[in-house]
C-alpha positions in Angstrom: 56.4 133.5 120.2 57.1 130.5 118.0 58.4 128.5 121.1 55.5 129.2 123.3 54.8 126.0 125.2 58.2 124.5 124.3 60.6 123.4 127.0 64.2 124.3 126.2 67.5 123.2 128.0 70.6 125.3 127.5 74.0 124.3 128.8 76.7 126.9 129.5 73.8 129.3 130.0 76.0 132.0 131.7 78.6 132.1 128.9 78.7 134.8 126.1 76.8 132.8 123.5 74.8 131.0 126.2 73.2 134.1 127.6 72.4 135.3 124.1 70.7 132.0 123.3 68.7 132.0 126.6 67.5 135.5 125.9 66.4 134.7 122.3 64.4 131.6 123.3 62.8 133.4 126.3 61.8 136.2 123.9 60.1 133.6 121.7 58.1 132.2 124.6 60.1 129.1 125.6 60.0 127.7 129.1 63.7 127.3 130.1 66.0 125.0 132.0 69.4 126.8 132.5 72.5 124.8 133.3 76.0 126.0 134.2 78.5 125.1 136.9 78.2 128.6 138.3 75.0 128.5 140.3 75.1 132.1 141.6 75.5 133.4 138.0 72.6 131.3 136.9 70.2 133.0 139.4 71.7 136.4 138.4 70.9 135.6 134.7 67.3 134.7 135.6 67.0 138.0 137.4 68.6 140.0 134.6 66.4 138.6 131.9 63.3 138.8 134.2 62.5 135.1 133.6 59.6 133.7 135.5 61.2 132.1 138.6 58.3 129.7 139.2 58.6 128.2 135.7 62.4 128.4 135.1 64.5 125.5 136.1 68.1 126.0 137.2 70.7 123.3 137.6 74.4 123.7 138.6 75.7 121.1 136.3 79.3 119.9 136.5 79.7 118.6 132.9 82.8 116.5 133.8 80.6 114.5 136.2 78.3 111.9 134.7 76.2 111.8 137.9 75.6 115.6 137.7 74.4 115.4 134.1 72.0 112.5 135.0 70.8 114.6 138.0 70.0 117.4 135.5 68.0 115.1 133.3 66.1 113.8 136.4 65.2 117.4 137.3 63.8 118.0 133.9 61.9 114.6 134.0 60.4 115.4 137.3 59.1 118.8 136.2 58.5 118.4 132.4 58.6 114.7 131.6 61.0 115.6 128.7 62.5 118.6 127.0 61.5 119.7 123.5 64.9 121.3 122.7 68.4 120.8 124.1 71.1 123.2 123.2 74.6 121.7 123.9 76.3 125.1 124.2 78.9 124.7 126.9 82.5 124.5 125.9 86.0 125.6 126.8 88.8 127.1 124.6 92.1 126.8 126.3 95.2 127.8 124.4 98.7 126.2 124.6 101.2 124.2 122.6 100.9 120.4 122.5 104.3 119.9 124.0 103.3 121.9 127.1 99.9 120.2 127.5 99.3 117.8 130.4 97.0 114.8 130.1 94.7 116.5 132.6 94.4 119.5 130.3 93.6 117.3 127.3 91.0 115.3 129.3 89.2 118.4 130.5 88.8 119.7 127.0 87.5 116.4 125.7 85.3 115.9 128.8 83.5 119.2 128.5 83.5 119.6 124.7 82.7 116.0 123.6 81.9 113.6 126.4 79.4 115.9 128.1 77.6 116.4 124.8 77.4 112.6 124.4 76.0 112.3 127.9 73.5 115.2 127.7 72.2 114.0 124.3 72.0 110.4 125.5 70.1 111.2 128.7 67.7 113.7 127.2 67.0 111.7 124.1 65.9 108.8 126.3 63.4 111.1 128.0 62.1 112.3 124.6 61.7 108.7 123.4 59.9 107.6 126.5 57.5 110.5 126.3 57.2 110.3 122.5 58.4 113.8 122.1 59.7 114.6 118.6 62.3 117.0 119.9 65.6 118.2 118.7 69.2 118.9 119.8 71.6 121.6 118.6 75.3 121.4 119.3 77.5 124.5 119.4 80.7 123.8 117.5 83.2 126.1 115.8 84.9 126.7 112.5 87.9 125.2 114.3 86.4 121.8 113.4 87.4 122.5 109.8 91.1 123.0 110.3 93.9 123.1 112.9 95.2 126.2 114.6 98.5 126.2 116.4 98.0 126.6 120.1 94.4 125.3 119.8 94.9 121.7 118.7 92.9 120.1 121.5 90.0 122.5 120.9 90.0 121.9 117.1 90.1 118.1 117.7 87.2 118.3 120.2 85.0 120.3 117.8 85.7 117.9 114.9 84.8 115.1 117.1 81.6 116.6 118.4 80.4 117.4 114.9 80.8 113.7 114.0 79.1 112.7 117.2 76.2 114.9 116.4 75.8 113.5 113.0 75.9 110.0 114.5 73.1 110.9 116.9 71.1 112.5 114.0 71.4 109.2 112.2 70.3 107.0 115.1 67.6 109.2 116.5 65.8 110.0 113.2 63.5 107.0 113.5 62.2 108.6 116.7 61.5 111.9 114.9 64.3 113.5 116.9 66.5 115.9 115.0 70.2 116.8 115.8 72.0 119.7 114.1 75.2 121.8 114.6 75.8 125.5 114.6 79.3 126.9 114.1 79.2 130.4 115.6 81.5 133.2 114.7 84.3 134.7 116.9 83.1 136.5 120.0 85.1 137.9 122.9 84.1 138.0 126.6 84.3 134.4 127.8 85.1 134.1 131.5 86.1 130.4 131.4 88.3 130.8 128.3 89.7 134.4 128.4 91.6 135.6 125.2 94.2 138.3 124.8 93.3 141.5 122.9 96.2 140.7 120.5 94.7 137.3 119.7 91.2 138.9 119.2 92.6 141.6 116.8 94.3 138.9 114.7 91.1 136.9 114.5 89.0 139.8 113.6 91.3 140.8 110.7 90.6 137.4 109.1 86.8 137.7 109.1 85.5 138.8 105.7 82.5 140.6 107.2 84.9 142.4 109.5 83.1 142.1 112.8 82.8 139.6 115.7 79.6 137.6 116.3 76.7 139.6 117.9 73.9 138.6 120.2 71.4 137.7 117.3 73.7 135.8 115.0 73.9 132.3 116.6 70.6 132.7 118.4 68.7 133.3 115.1 70.3 130.2 113.5 69.3 128.1 116.5 65.7 129.5 116.5 65.4 128.3 112.9 67.0 124.9 113.3 65.0 124.1 116.4 61.7 125.3 114.9 59.1 123.5 112.7 60.5 125.5 109.8 63.5 123.1 109.8 61.4 120.0 110.3 63.3 118.2 107.4 66.8 119.3 108.6 68.9 116.9 110.6 72.6 116.1 110.7 73.3 119.6 109.2 76.2 121.9 110.1 75.4 125.6 109.7 78.3 128.2 109.8 77.3 131.5 111.2 80.7 133.1 111.2 80.8 136.1 108.8 82.6 134.0 106.2 85.5 133.1 108.4 85.4 129.4 107.5 85.4 130.1 103.7 89.2 130.2 103.5 92.1 132.6 103.7 91.2 136.3 103.6 93.5 139.2 103.0 92.0 142.5 104.3 92.2 145.6 102.0 91.2 146.5 98.5 92.1 144.1 95.6 91.5 145.8 92.2 91.5 144.3 88.7 95.1 145.4 88.1 96.2 143.4 91.1 94.5 140.3 89.7 96.2 140.6 86.4 99.7 140.9 87.8 101.6 137.6 88.0 102.6 136.5 91.5 106.2 137.5 92.4 
């Protein structure tokens, strides 16, 4: 119950990673504010996890709309004064070649994956400063920030940008005792807003050294650490929780000593 008495905001709460994150913080005693554009699913999540309805805040946030984000912050201010933890989890992962991309497609990726993180962090940091809360933020990024993938260039670009943005916030908010960190989760199927084909999933899984996709506890445990007092001296950090996927190229199958001694063809 290390987050008992702590107030935690999670964006994209109805997503795959989002619901895992919500469940983990609830289990550790946090009071929660769940945000997602899908209001019906938000209430269903509250019911499924048996969260206390009187204490749990729910906000149908449209992350492409600045006014909606500000309204979410006002809801938290009216009930809590300020949050202790904000998890910028929401994101989209559309696939397509650059030459087929419209400016609207590009703008939507940047609006949700980068601009919304800026606005959420700005608004909730102001509340923390006003109430003298030494809170912290955690941004969900991706190993895609480290290198390009054909068919996913806008996503890769957005994740590189949001990591730099998070480091910038960490730098400027440190004087207020507010920490900002980044988690790069591993590959996980099941997103409704960014569906992936099974063929794509199979190719991704073959590249992961630990040979499995991300599970419910992986990202959540990393966030519980970074947002706790145990990480009181950690800010501006990027933690990869991806089964080794970001290490480099991986060829599945055994590689014996004889293979290593043979010269490359």
